[in-house]
N, C-alpha and C positions, 0 to 999 in steps of 0.2 A: 146905676153903674154908667151908663150913657153920660150922666152930669159930672161924674168925677173923671172920666176919660178926658170930657170938655175944658173940666178945671184943669186938669194937667197939662194939656195941650195948650191951653191959651197962658199959662202961668209958667214963663220961659224967663225968667229973671235969672240971672246967675246966684242971688241969694237962696233962691228956692231950688236949683240945682244943689248947691252945696250945702243945703239943709238935708235934702233926701239922700244926696251922696254919704253925710255924716251918720244920717238916722241908720241906712244900708249898712255900713261900714261897722256901725254900734250894734247892732242885730246878730251879724255874721260874726262878730267877736264872740257874743254871748252864746251863740250856738255853738261854736267851737269850744268854750269852756264848758258849757254844756256837756258836749260830747266825749271831753277831755277828761272829766269827773266820772262821768258815767265808765267810760273805757278804764280807769285806774280803779275803780269800785269792782267789774268785773273780773280786772286781773288779779287784784288781791282776792276775791274769792277762790278765784280759779286756782291759786296758790296753795292756799288754806287746805283745799279741796283735795288739790294733788297731795301735799303733804302728808296730809291726814291719811290717805289712801297708802301711801308709799310706806309710813311709817308702820301702819297696820299689816300689810302685806310682808313687808322685811320683818318686821319682830317675830311674828307667827312661825316662819319657819326657821328663824335662826333660834328659836328654845327648842324645835326639834333637833335641830344641829347639833346645836350644845348637849343637849338630853343624850344625844348620840355617842357624842365624843367622851362624855361622863361615864358613858357605860350605861345609860338607861336605855331600855328597850321599849319603845311607847306601844308595840302591840301585843308586849306579852305581861302577864302578872307580876313579873320579878321586879324587884325595888330596885332603885338606882343605887351604884357604888356610892360610898360616903367617903368625900377625902377629908383631910386634916382632922383636926380634932374638935371634938363637941365644947361650945361654950357654954 
């Protein structure tokens, strides 16, 4: 570790500084891209999960409401009213 520190302090050429500056900038860009990719994946998964939950939560009550509007009593043994003609 001390040897690396000594090399770093001893090598103050502009080319070396530019090299390390470019390397660090590239590493930061790569980290930012990985972060953005992971964030996009998480966002997509969360949206899918939310949509699935919302659709399931909305569909179930709407069936009950629709049946009640059509005259079906979900708590009794009575048959729902039939509208229109049979095919």
